[in-house]
MIVEXLO-709954 format. One record per residue (C-alpha): chain; residue number from 1; x, y, z. Coordinates in steps of 0.1 Angstrom, whole numbers, plus 2048, in hexadecimal, padded with zeros to 3 digits. Example, Ala and Ser with C-alpha at 12.3 -4.5 7.8 and 13.67 -1.06 7.14 Angstrom:
+--------+-----+-----+-----+-----+
! chaine ! num !  xx !  yy !  zz !
+--------+-----+-----+-----+-----+
!      A !   1 ! 87B ! 7D3 ! 84E !
!      A !   2 ! 889 ! 7F5 ! 847 !
+--------+-----+-----+-----+-----+
***
This chain:
+--------+-----+-----+-----+-----+
! chaine ! num !  xx !  yy !  zz !
+--------+-----+-----+-----+-----+
!      A !   1 ! A6F ! A4F ! 92E !
!      A !   2 ! A8A ! A65 ! 92D !
!      A !   3 ! A9D ! A4C ! 917 !
!      A !   4 ! A7F ! A52 ! 8FB !
!      A !   5 ! A7F ! A79 ! 8FF !
!      A !   6 ! AA5 ! A7F ! 902 !
!      A !   7 ! AC9 ! A70 ! 8F6 !
!      A !   8 ! AD8 ! A6D ! 916 !
!      A !   9 ! AF8 ! A69 ! 906 !
!      A !  10 ! AF4 ! A90 ! 8FF !
!      A !  11 ! AFC ! A98 ! 923 !
!      A !  12 ! B1C ! A84 ! 925 !
!      A !  13 ! B36 ! A9A ! 936 !
!      A !  14 ! B1B ! AB3 ! 941 !
!      A !  15 ! B15 ! AB8 ! 96A !
!      A !  16 ! AF5 ! AA9 ! 973 !
!      A !  17 ! AE8 ! AB3 ! 993 !
!      A !  18 ! AD5 ! A97 ! 9A6 !
!      A !  19 ! AB4 ! A9C ! 9B5 !
!      A !  20 ! AB9 ! A99 ! 9DB !
!      A !  21 ! AA7 ! A80 ! 9F4 !
!      A !  22 ! A95 ! A9E ! A06 !
!      A !  23 ! A8B ! AAF ! 9E8 !
!      A !  24 ! A7D ! A8E ! 9DB !
!      A !  25 ! A6D ! A8D ! 9FA !
!      A !  26 ! A5D ! AAD ! 9FB !
!      A !  27 ! A4E ! AA9 ! 9D7 !
!      A !  28 ! A40 ! A87 ! 9E0 !
!      A !  29 ! A30 ! A9D ! 9FD !
!      A !  30 ! A25 ! AB3 ! 9E6 !
!      A !  31 ! A10 ! A9D ! 9D0 !
!      A !  32 ! A29 ! A9B ! 9B4 !
!      A !  33 ! A2B ! A7B ! 9A3 !
!      A !  34 ! A09 ! A6C ! 9B4 !
!      A !  35 ! A02 ! A56 ! 998 !
!      A !  36 ! A26 ! A49 ! 98F !
!      A !  37 ! A39 ! A30 ! 9A3 !
!      A !  38 ! A5C ! A3F ! 9A3 !
!      A !  39 ! A7B ! A3A ! 9BC !
!      A !  40 ! A98 ! A51 ! 9BD !
!      A !  41 ! ABC ! A40 ! 9B5 !
!      A !  42 ! ADB ! A52 ! 9B5 !
!      A !  43 ! AC8 ! A74 ! 9B0 !
!      A !  44 ! AB2 ! A66 ! 991 !
!      A !  45 ! A8E ! A62 ! 991 !
!      A !  46 ! A89 ! A3D ! 983 !
!      A !  47 ! A67 ! A2E ! 97B !
!      A !  48 ! A63 ! A0D ! 98D !
!      A !  49 ! A5C ! 9EC ! 97B !
!      A !  50 ! A38 ! 9E0 ! 97B !
!      A !  51 ! A30 ! 9C5 ! 993 !
!      A !  52 ! A27 ! 9A4 ! 985 !
!      A !  53 ! A0D ! 989 ! 999 !
!      A !  54 ! A2B ! 973 ! 9A4 !
!      A !  55 ! A3D ! 995 ! 9B0 !
!      A !  56 ! A1D ! 99B ! 9C7 !
!      A !  57 ! A1D ! 977 ! 9D3 !
!      A !  58 ! A40 ! 973 ! 9DD !
!      A !  59 ! A41 ! 992 ! 9EC !
!      A !  60 ! A24 ! 98D ! A02 !
!      A !  61 ! A30 ! 96B ! A0C !
!      A !  62 ! A54 ! 979 ! A16 !
!      A !  63 ! A43 ! 990 ! A29 !
!      A !  64 ! A2C ! 977 ! A3D !
!      A !  65 ! A48 ! 95F ! A41 !
!      A !  66 ! A5F ! 97D ! A4E !
!      A !  67 ! A44 ! 989 ! A66 !
!      A !  68 ! A3F ! 968 ! A74 !
!      A !  69 ! A5F ! 95E ! A78 !
!      A !  70 ! A6D ! 97C ! A87 !
!      A !  71 ! A52 ! 981 ! AA1 !
!      A !  72 ! A6B ! 979 ! ABD !
!      A !  73 ! A80 ! 998 ! AB0 !
!      A !  74 ! A7D ! 9BB ! AB2 !
!      A !  75 ! A79 ! 9C4 ! A90 !
!      A !  76 ! A64 ! 9D1 ! A76 !
!      A !  77 ! A5D ! 9C5 ! A51 !
!      A !  78 ! A54 ! 9E0 ! A37 !
!      A !  79 ! A46 ! 9D8 ! A15 !
!      A !  80 ! A4A ! 9EF ! 9F8 !
!      A !  81 ! A53 ! A0E ! A0F !
!      A !  82 ! A6D ! A2A ! A03 !
!      A !  83 ! A8D ! A2A ! A14 !
!      A !  84 ! AA4 ! A48 ! A19 !
!      A !  85 ! AC7 ! A3D ! A11 !
!      A !  86 ! ADE ! A5A ! A0F !
!      A !  87 ! ADA ! A7B ! A01 !
!      A !  88 ! ACF ! A71 ! 9DC !
!      A !  89 ! AC0 ! A4F ! 9E0 !
!      A !  90 ! A9D ! A43 ! 9ED !
!      A !  91 ! A96 ! A21 ! 9DF !
!      A !  92 ! A75 ! A0C ! 9E2 !
!      A !  93 ! A7F ! 9EA ! 9EA !
!      A !  94 ! A65 ! 9D0 ! 9EC !
!      A !  95 ! A6F ! 9C7 ! A0F !
!      A !  96 ! A88 ! 9D4 ! A2B !
!      A !  97 ! A8A ! 9C7 ! A4E !
!      A !  98 ! A92 ! 9E0 ! A69 !
!      A !  99 ! A9A ! 9E1 ! A8E !
!      A ! 100 ! A7A ! 9EE ! AA0 !
!      A ! 101 ! A7C ! A12 ! AAA !
!      A ! 102 ! A69 ! A2A ! ABD !
!      A ! 103 ! A4D ! A3E ! AAD !
!      A ! 104 ! A46 ! A3F ! A86 !
!      A ! 105 ! A69 ! A3D ! A78 !
!      A ! 106 ! A6E ! A3A ! A50 !
!      A ! 107 ! A83 ! A19 ! A4A !
!      A ! 108 ! AA7 ! A20 ! A42 !
!      A ! 109 ! AB3 ! 9FE ! A37 !
!      A ! 110 ! ABC ! 9ED ! A56 !
!      A ! 111 ! AC1 ! 9C7 ! A56 !
!      A ! 112 ! AB5 ! 9B9 ! A35 !
!      A ! 113 ! AA8 ! 9C7 ! A13 !
!      A ! 114 ! A95 ! 9B1 ! 9FC !
!      A ! 115 ! A8E ! 9B6 ! 9D6 !
!      A ! 116 ! A79 ! 9A0 ! 9C4 !
!      A ! 117 ! A7E ! 9A4 ! 9A1 !
!      A ! 118 ! A6F ! 999 ! 980 !
!      A ! 119 ! A78 ! 9B4 ! 969 !
!      A ! 120 ! A8E ! 9C9 ! 97E !
!      A ! 121 ! AAF ! 9B2 ! 981 !
!      A ! 122 ! AC7 ! 9CB ! 972 !
!      A ! 123 ! AC0 ! 9E7 ! 989 !
!      A ! 124 ! ABD ! 9D1 ! 9A6 !
!      A ! 125 ! ADE ! 9C0 ! 9A0 !
!      A ! 126 ! AED ! 9E0 ! 994 !
!      A ! 127 ! AE5 ! A04 ! 9A3 !
!      A ! 128 ! ACF ! 9F6 ! 9C0 !
!      A ! 129 ! AE7 ! 9DD ! 9CC !
!      A ! 130 ! B02 ! 9F8 ! 9CD !
!      A ! 131 ! AED ! A11 ! 9E0 !
!      A ! 132 ! AE4 ! 9F6 ! 9FA !
!      A ! 133 ! B07 ! 9F1 ! 9FD !
!      A ! 134 ! B16 ! A10 ! A01 !
!      A ! 135 ! AF8 ! A17 ! A1C !
!      A ! 136 ! B05 ! 9F9 ! A2C !
!      A ! 137 ! AE9 ! 9E3 ! A2D !
!      A ! 138 ! AF7 ! 9C2 ! A38 !
!      A ! 139 ! AE1 ! 9AC ! A25 !
!      A ! 140 ! AD0 ! 9AF ! A02 !
!      A ! 141 ! ABA ! 995 ! 9F3 !
!      A ! 142 ! AAF ! 992 ! 9CE !
!      A ! 143 ! A94 ! 97C ! 9C8 !
!      A ! 144 ! A98 ! 971 ! 9A4 !
!      A ! 145 ! A75 ! 966 ! 99A !
!      A ! 146 ! A7D ! 95A ! 977 !
!      A ! 147 ! A99 ! 940 ! 986 !
!      A ! 148 ! A89 ! 93B ! 9A5 !
!      A ! 149 ! AA9 ! 942 ! 9BA !
!      A ! 150 ! AB4 ! 95E ! 9D3 !
!      A ! 151 ! AD5 ! 973 ! 9CE !
!      A ! 152 ! ADF ! 978 ! 9F4 !
!      A ! 153 ! AF7 ! 994 ! 9F9 !
!      A ! 154 ! B0A ! 99A ! A17 !
!      A ! 155 ! B28 ! 9AD ! A25 !
!      A ! 156 ! B26 ! 9D0 ! A15 !
!      A ! 157 ! B47 ! 9E1 ! A0C !
!      A ! 158 ! B45 ! A03 ! 9FC !
!      A ! 159 ! B2C ! A01 ! 9DB !
!      A ! 160 ! B31 ! 9DA ! 9DD !
!      A ! 161 ! B27 ! 9BB ! 9F3 !
!      A ! 162 ! B45 ! 9A2 ! 9F9 !
!      A ! 163 ! B30 ! 985 ! 9FA !
!      A ! 164 ! B17 ! 975 ! 9E3 !
!      A ! 165 ! B00 ! 954 ! 9E8 !
!      A ! 166 ! AE7 ! 944 ! 9CF !
!      A ! 167 ! ACE ! 935 ! 9E1 !
!      A ! 168 ! AB9 ! 91E ! 9CE !
!      A ! 169 ! A95 ! 911 ! 9D1 !
!      A ! 170 ! A9F ! 8F6 ! 9E8 !
!      A ! 171 ! AB3 ! 90C ! 9FE !
!      A ! 172 ! AAC ! 91D ! A1F !
!      A ! 173 ! AB1 ! 942 ! A28 !
!      A ! 174 ! ABE ! 94C ! A47 !
!      A ! 175 ! AC3 ! 974 ! A4B !
!      A ! 176 ! AE4 ! 97D ! A5B !
!      A ! 177 ! AD4 ! 996 ! A74 !
!      A ! 178 ! AB5 ! 984 ! A7B !
!      A ! 179 ! ABF ! 969 ! A94 !
!      A ! 180 ! AA7 ! 94B ! A8F !
!      A ! 181 ! A96 ! 955 ! A73 !
!      A ! 182 ! A95 ! 93C ! A56 !
!      A ! 183 ! A81 ! 93C ! A35 !
!      A ! 184 ! A7B ! 920 ! A1D !
!      A ! 185 ! A84 ! 92D ! 9F9 !
!      A ! 186 ! A6C ! 910 ! 9EB !
!      A ! 187 ! A4F ! 922 ! A00 !
!      A ! 188 ! A55 ! 93F ! 9EC !
!      A ! 189 ! A54 ! 933 ! 9C9 !
!      A ! 190 ! A38 ! 917 ! 9CC !
!      A ! 191 ! A1B ! 918 ! 9B6 !
!      A ! 192 ! A04 ! 8FF ! 9C7 !
!      A ! 193 ! 9F5 ! 900 ! 9E8 !
+--------+-----+-----+-----+-----+
***
């Protein structure tokens, strides 16, 4: 980690040149970072948090539920795919839902972004939320595994979302841009069949 190698405070006041999304994508295409799970956030390469068992299962459940519930809509559900958001950010959210497009088009944030968090809450509530709001993603969910709840952010304005709602385990999720789609929160967190 950079913190272990360098005292970041030594760079305070210095002009730091961000890595641009197109440069990042060329590095990936050239085979750099093959064994590393990283994403580009505000021009900085950031190591992604390890994925635990609950994260894997909950992400799979959400993907399955979204695909089944949105069959009547012309949408694609992407799982852990990089999304270019402006010139200096290419985050890799756990789930992104987009309007279906012709050809093979990389997701760009579209209708709904979901992060499932066990250990990345600070990043998901901080820099990633700001990136998604700036890109005008209409709805952003943070699935809080530890507290078994969903934070639903809507109505982006600038680098923030105007509205936040906490949906607890007994609640129902109804994405704004996916008419007729509902997900039972309890189904995400259940541990018994």
